[in-house]
N, C-alpha and C positions, 0 to 999 in steps of 0.2 A: 504493500500500500504506500510505503514511503518512497519507493523507487521512482514512481511517476513524477511527484513534485520535485524531487532532486534532479531528475533529467530535464524537467522544464526550466528550473533555475539555471542549470548548466547551459542549456541551449540559449536562454536569454542573455546570460553573461557573455557567451561566445559571440552572439549577434552584436552585442554592444561593443565588444572588443574589435569586431570587424568594422563597425561604424567609426570607431576611433581611429583605426588604421587608415581608412579611407579619408577621414577628416585631416589626419596628419599630412597626407599627400597634398591635399588641397591647401592646407595652411603653409606647407613648404613653398609651393608655387606662389601663394599669396605673399609670403615673406620676401621672395625675390622681387616681386612686383612692388612691394612696399618699399624696398631699398631703392629701386630705380625711380619710383614715383614720388619719393620724399621731396617736398618742396625745397628748392635751392634759392629761394628769393632772398634778396639782401635784407638782413635783419636790421631794423632801426628801432630804437627804443620808443620814439614818439608815435609812429603809426601802430606799433604793437600795443601800447597803452591805450591809445584812442580806440582801436578795434575791440579791446577788452571792455572799455567803458561803454561802447555802443552795444556790445553783446549783453552786458549786464543790464543796461537800460531796457533792452527788449525783453529780457527774462523777468525783470522787475515788473514791467507792464503786464506780462502774462500772469505773474504771481498775483498782482492786484486784481486782475480780471477774474481769476478763478478762486481768489481768496485762499491761497495756499502758499506756504513758504518753500515747497519742494522745488519749483522751477529755479528759483534764485540760488538755493543751496546746491542743487545739482550743477547749475551753470558755473558757480564759483569753484566747485571741485574740478570740473572739466578744464576751466581756464588755468587753475593752479597746476594741473598735470601738463597742460600745453606749455606753460612757462618752464616747468621742469624738463620737458622734452627738448625745448630750445637750448637749454643749458647743458643737459646731460642726455644726449641723444641715444647713446648705446645703452646706458642704464635704463632709460625709459622704455626702449625697445625690448630689453630683457624682461621687464615686468609684464609685457604683453605675453611672452612665452610662458612666464610663471603662472599667470592667471588662467591661461588656456589649459595648462597642465592641471590646475586645480579644478577647472570645469570638467576635464576628462575624468578625474577622480570622482567628482560628485555625480557624474553620469553613470559610472560603474557602480558606485556605492554612495547613495544619498546620505549625508550626515550633517550635523549641526555645526561642524567646524569649518568645512570648505564652502558650504552654500552661501553664507552671508558675504564671503569674500568675493563672490562672483559679481557683485554689484560694481566692482572695479572695472570689469569689462565694459560696462555701460559708460563709466567715466572716461575710459580710454577711447571709446568710440566718439563720445562728445568732443574730447580733446583733438582727435584726428580730424573731425569735421571742421573744427576751428582752424587747425593748422593747415589743412589742405584746401579749404574752401573760403572761410570767412576772412582770415588774415591775408592770403594772397590777393583776394579780390579788393580788399580795402587798401592794401599797400600800393596797388597799381593806381587806384584813384588818387591816393595821397601823393604819390610821386609825381603824377601829372599836374595836379592842381596846386599843391603847395610849393612846387618848384617853379610854377609859372609857365610850364610848357603848354598847358591847355586850360580852357575855361572849365567851369564846374560841369556843365552839360556834357562836353566831350570827354571829360575825365570819367564821368559815370558811365557813359556809353562804352568806353574802352574797358572799364572794370567789369561790366556785365558781359562783354564778349569774352573776357578772360574766364569769368565764372563758369561759362558753359563748358569750357575745356577742363576746368578743374573738377567737374562732376565725375569724370572718369576716375581720377585719382582718389576721390572721396569714396567711391563705391568699392575700393579695394578692402575696406574695413568690413564688408559684408560677411566673409568667412568667420571673422571674430564674433560677430553677432550670432552667427549660426552655432558656434561653439557654446556661447552663452545660452542659447535656446535649448541645446542638448543638455548642458549642465544643470539647468533649472527644470529639466524634464517637461519643457513646454509642449512637447509632442503629445503628452498625455491629455493636456487641456484641449489641444487641437483635435485629437481623436474623439474625445467625448463631445466636443462642439459639433464636429461633422456627423457623429452618430445621432445626436439630438436633431440636427437639421434633416437628416435622412428620415428619421421617425416622423418629424413634422410634415414632411412632404408626402410620406406614405399615408398618414391620416388625412391629409388634404385631398389626396386622390380618391380615397375611400368616401 
């Protein structure tokens, strides 16, 4: 009687191990792309601080609109990691690998130690969006306008044209989000949601 449950658990564990193996291949490819797509824009303290202030202002407006402190707190953490990334690029990149490994552990065996730490993957994602999209877009507008090369309108137009190209670099973070999704066992919620949807459609047809 106990053999069947044991075999089921073993099969589930092996299936999860296979998923992690496949995820590692994708993450390795993503890491190569991450290194090549890392923004090489000239770093200047003024546009960096201004882009941070602008991002915080937007998040504060959202926080006021929904009456919650979470957006501003989350944004502050993302921006702090972004600043850390600019100063210590290799160490910041190493943390990505560390928290992906913790997500893999939590995917294999859910526990109270690793699961809360997975929130850092969301912070890293937010920081990457700022580094690869928000700051490069702002620094182009800043460089054109504040150096007097172009007026405000043309500076914004060029910044938006750069932003379209930066979207490709920003999407490189998607595998990290996928690892977070696996680590948090989000696929279970997705499965039950789809199951409920199928049942609702079946009842509607009847």
